[in-house]
C-alpha positions, 0 to 999 in steps of 0.5 A: 933632282928636279921634278922632270927627273923624278917623273922620268925615274918614276915613269921608268918603273913601269918597265918593272911591271911589264912582266906582270902584264900591267898596262900603262894606265894600270901602272899609274893607278898602282903607283898612285896607291903607293905614292899616296902612302909615301906622300902622306909621310913626307907631308906630315899627313899620316894622321889621315891613315890608320897606324897599321897602314902607313908607309914605314909599316909597309916598307918594313916587312919582308917580300911575302909579308909586304905582298899580303899586307898590301892587298889587305891595306887596299881593302881597308883604306877603301872602306875605312877612315876619312872620306878623301882616303876612301875615295882614292882607294875605293874598290882598289885592287892590285895588278901586281902578281909577284912579291918581288915586283912590289918590293922593287917599286917600294924601294925605288919610291923610297930612293926618290929625292923627296926633299927636292920633290917637296921643294918643287911641289908634290902636285907638279910631280904627280901631274907630270906623271899623268902627263907622261901617261898621256904622252905614251900612245900605248896607254890610250890616255892621250886620246883626249888629254887636254894639253896643259898649254891650252888649259892655261890659255883658256884659264888666262882668258876667263880669269877666275875670280874669288867667290865664283863657283867653278865647274868642270862637268867632265873633270878627268884628272882635274886639270882645269880646276887645278889651273883655275886654282893656280890662277887664283893663288897667283892673283890673290893671297888667300890668307888675307881673306876674311874667315867667311870668304876663306871658308867659301873659297876652300869649300865652295869654289871647285866642283866637277864630276867624273864618270870612270872610277880609276880616273876619279881616284887619280883626280882625287889624288891630284886635287889633294896634292894641290890643296883643293878640298874634295870629299868626292860627295859634295865638294870637289870632283864627284864620281858620277855621270854629268849626263844623268840625273847626277849632273843636275845636282852640280851647283849653278856655276859662274865659270865652266871650263871643260873638255867633254869626252867625244863620241856617242852613247853606247848602243845609240840610245838617248842620254838620260838627262830628263831636263834637256830640251833636246834629247840626243845620243851625242855626248858633246851636244848633251854636254853643251846643253848641260854647260849653258843651262848650268851657268848662272845669269852672267856666268861664262864658259870656255869649252873644247868641242869637236867640229861636228858640234859646229855643223851637225844638222837637225838636233845639232842645229836646234842646240846651236840656236838655243845656245845663241839665244840663251848665251852670247857666243862671242868667240870661237877658236879653231884649234890646230890639228894633231894636238890630240892623239886622234889625229883626224879629230878637229876641235874648237874652243867655244867662249860664251856668256849666259845672257840675262834673257833666253832670246837674242843674246848673240849679236855677233860671233868672232872666229879665230882660225888657228888651224889653217897654215899651221904645223901638225902638232905632236911629239916632234912639234909640241904645242907651246904657249907662244902659239896662243899669244896672238889669239890671246892678244886679239881676244883682249883682257875682258873675260866676257869677250867685250874687249875692243878688237880690230878686224884683220881683213879678209886674210886675217885670222880673226874675223867677225860674223853677224848673227844674221849672216850666220842664220842666212848664209850658214843656216846656223852652222858655225863651221866657218873658215875663210883662210886658204890653207896652203897645205891643202892647196899643195894637193891640187898639183898632184895627179888626180889619182893621188889627190883621190888617194890623199882624200880617201886617206884623210877620210879613213884617218878621221873615221879610224880616229872616231872608231878609236874614240868609241872603242876607248870609251870606259864606264858602264855606258861606254863614256870615255874619261876625259883626262884633263 
C-alpha cells in the first residue's frame, strides 16, 4: 500500500464523522490527535508520552471506557509532558460525540499498513492528508493553500543554504519550511557536519509564526514528522501574530519564503506593529513590510502576494517605493488564475534581495507573465512542475537574480523594466502586463450586452472571492490561516 492509498483510506474515514456533524477541518484536527499516538508507537518515540496515554492503552479499552479515557487524555497531554507534545494538544477538545465513532476510527487507523507508511515516510503521509483537506472545497482550507509545485519551484530558485536562518512569518502548516528542509537534505549530508554546525542546523535554521491554534497544532505535527526541531516557543513555528509585537521577536532571516493571508484587519483598524513605517489595515502590505525589514543585509525573499499589492495607491505606493529602495526587487512572476479556490484572486511571486543600503537598491525589474494565454487551473487541469520550467530557466541558477537573461522581445513572457520607467510611466505601480490575452480578446466578438454581462460576472466573482476570504478569516482579529 503506497502513501496515496493510505491517505485515501484515512481521508474516507471522514464519512464516519458526518453523523456527528464534524467538519472537514475538524476531522483533520481530530485525526491528528489519534495519528500522533499511533505514529509515536510506530516510530519508537512513545517515551515522549506518559505510559497511561499511549496507543495500546487507548486501543485496549471498551467503547465507553475508551471514549472517557480519550477525553481525559487530550487534557493531560495538552498540559503535561514535553513542550512539543503540549503544543500539539494545547486546548484540545474532541468533536466526536459517540463512543462507537471513536472505536471505528481507532480500529481503522490500526489496520493501516504502517510498515509501508514508514517506508514511504510518515511526513509525506501527513502532508498528503493536509493536501487532501485543501482539495476539498467544503473544508475551506484550500482558500489560500499554496500548491506544492509552486512551493517547490520557489525553493529551487532560492536555493536554501546550510547556516542560513529560514523564516515563514505566515507559516500555516509549515509547507515552505519543510520544502526548504528537503532541499537542504538533498544537497548536503547533515551527518557529515561538524558538531557545532549540525546543532546550528537542527536548532537555529527554521523559524515561523502561525496565528490560528488549530493550524499551529497541524504545523507542529508536520514539522515533527519531518524531523524539524520545534518547541513552539523559541525554535520552529511559534503560535502568534507576526503583525503584532510578537513578529518583532522572530530572528533576522537570510531567507524568507511565505504566502501571507489575504484580506484586511477585522473592523478596518490599523495592525498593531509599532515598528512599521507605513501603518496599514491591509495584511498583505503589512506582511510585505515585515518581510523586507526582517531580512539581513543580502538576505533574499520569495513571497506570494495578490495583485492589489502591485497597484494599490497611497500607502501601497509608499510601501512599494520603500521596498525598491531597501531591496533589489529583481523579479516578479505573474501567476496563472485558478490555482487558489478564490478564483477571482490574482497572485504573483515577488523575488527580492535586501540591499546594503536603504536607497536606490532596485535598478530594474524583470517580469515573467505566466498568466496570459494560460489555462484556468483547477481539479481538471492541475498545476504541474512543468508549467514553471520555462520560468525557472529564464530566472537562472543564481538565487539573487543575477543570472544572465535574454530579452524575449515584445511578445515574450519575460521582459525587463527599468526603475526609471516604472517611476515615470507607471507612477510606481508594479502591475505590468504587455501580452495580449486571447481569452480576453474572445470577448470582443461577443454582442455588447454579452460583453457587459461577462465583465460584470468577472467583477462579481472577484468581489465574492474577496468576501469569502474575509468571512473565512480565523483567529481573534479575523486572520485567515495560510495553509502552506
